[in-house]
C-alpha positions in Angstrom: 0.0 0.0 0.0 1.3 3.4 -1.0 1.4 6.3 1.6 -1.2 9.0 1.0 0.0 12.4 0.0 -1.5 14.7 2.6 -0.1 17.8 0.9 -2.5 17.6 -2.1 -4.5 20.7 -2.7 -8.1 20.4 -1.5 -10.7 20.8 -4.2 -13.2 23.5 -3.3 -11.0 25.2 -0.7 -11.8 28.9 -0.3 -9.3 31.7 -0.4 -7.0 32.3 2.5 -6.7 36.0 3.3 -3.2 36.0 1.9 -4.7 35.1 -1.5 -6.8 38.3 -1.6 -5.9 41.9 -2.4 -7.9 45.1 -2.8 -9.3 45.4 -6.3 -9.5 41.7 -7.1 -12.8 40.8 -8.8 -14.7 37.6 -9.2 -18.0 36.4 -10.6 -20.1 33.5 -9.2 -21.9 30.8 -11.1 -25.5 31.5 -12.1 -28.4 30.1 -10.1 -32.1 30.0 -11.2 -34.6 30.6 -8.4 -37.2 27.9 -8.4 -40.7 27.6 -7.0 -39.3 24.9 -4.7 -36.6 27.4 -3.4 -39.4 29.8 -2.5 -41.6 27.3 -0.8 -38.8 25.8 1.2 -37.4 29.2 2.2 -40.8 30.6 3.4 -41.5 27.3 5.2 -38.2 27.4 7.1 -38.2 31.1 7.9 -41.9 31.5 8.5 -42.2 34.4 6.0 -45.8 33.4 5.3 -46.7 36.7 3.7 -49.5 36.7 1.1 -47.3 37.9 -1.7 -45.1 34.8 -1.3 -47.7 32.1 -0.5 -50.7 33.0 -2.6 -50.2 32.6 -6.4 -53.4 34.5 -7.1 -52.6 37.4 -4.7 -53.3 40.5 -6.8 -53.2 43.3 -4.2 -49.5 43.5 -4.0 -47.3 46.1 -5.7 -45.3 43.4 -7.5 -47.1 41.1 -10.0 -46.0 37.5 -10.5 -44.0 35.3 -8.1 -41.6 37.6 -6.3 -39.2 36.0 -3.8 -37.9 37.5 -0.6 -34.8 39.6 -1.1 -33.1 37.6 1.7 -33.7 34.4 -0.3 -31.8 35.9 -3.2 -29.0 37.1 -0.8 -28.9 33.6 0.7 -28.5 31.9 -2.6 -25.6 34.1 -3.5 -24.0 33.7 -0.1 -24.3 29.9 -0.7 -22.5 30.2 -4.0 -19.8 32.3 -2.3 -19.5 29.8 0.5 -18.9 26.9 -1.9 -16.3 28.8 -3.9 -14.7 31.7 -2.0 -14.8 31.0 1.7 -15.2 27.2 2.1 -12.9 26.0 4.9 -11.4 29.5 5.4 -14.4 31.7 6.5 -14.3 32.2 10.2 -17.1 34.7 10.7 -19.5 37.0 8.9 -19.2 40.2 10.9 -21.3 42.8 9.1 -23.6 43.2 6.1 -25.0 46.4 4.6 -27.6 45.5 1.9 -29.7 47.5 -0.6 -32.5 45.9 -2.6 -32.8 47.6 -6.0 -35.3 45.4 -8.0 -37.5 42.4 -7.3 -36.4 38.9 -8.1 -39.0 36.5 -9.4 -39.4 32.7 -9.5 -37.7 31.7 -12.7 -35.1 34.5 -12.6 -31.4 33.5 -12.8 -29.1 35.4 -10.5 -25.3 35.7 -10.2 -22.9 38.1 -8.4 -19.8 40.1 -9.1 -17.6 40.4 -6.1 -14.8 43.0 -5.5 -12.4 42.9 -2.6 -12.4 46.3 -1.0 -10.3 45.7 2.1 -7.9 43.3 3.7 -6.7 44.0 7.2 -4.7 41.6 9.4 -6.0 41.1 12.9 -4.0 41.4 16.1 -4.6 37.7 16.7 -2.4 36.7 13.8 -3.0 34.5 10.8 -6.5 35.8 10.3 -7.8 39.0 8.6 -10.8 41.1 8.2 -11.9 41.1 4.5 -14.4 43.5 3.1 -16.2 42.8 -0.2 -18.6 44.7 -2.4 -21.1 42.2 -3.8 -23.5 43.1 -6.7 -26.2 40.7 -7.6 -27.7 40.7 -11.2 -30.5 38.9 -12.9 -30.4 37.2 -16.3 -31.1 40.6 -18.0 -28.0 42.0 -16.4 -30.1 44.2 -14.2 -28.6 44.9 -10.7 -31.1 43.6 -8.2 -29.2 43.8 -4.9 -26.0 45.4 -3.8 -24.3 44.7 -0.4 -21.0 45.2 1.4 -19.9 42.3 3.6 -17.2 42.1 6.2 -15.8 38.7 7.0 -13.0 37.2 9.1 -10.9 34.8 7.0 -8.3 32.3 8.1 -4.7 32.4 6.9 -2.7 29.5 5.5 -1.9 26.9 8.0 1.4 27.5 9.7 1.8 31.1 8.5 1.6 34.3 10.5 
């Protein structure tokens, strides 16, 4: 039996703070919002508002099947977790969000991310990373913009 190589790079590993610099930009994969996403989300969160649970509700300001903005935000954060901060994200510290347009069931969303700050903490081998995240729909209309501050780990064994 051959010894395993424990130094192999880990697939799906997020960025360590040392891999990021101000001005870096990324784009996520795209994700279509489904009726199932909406039903599951409102069931888990208790957001049982008529505009989300009644397909014939006509008294709202938004026709069709709008989804809660926090669902859209959560889907994008999921994409970021899977690609940018998996295994390296230590904490989400602050979020400032502005909703610009509704997202509907059937819309496809993605985000563009720009690193706006990287600051080493006094604890060593971790940093506070600030990002600007802009979410767009399939028509390239910006639907949500937010700034997020996270704590990210450093590479193992580095200071």
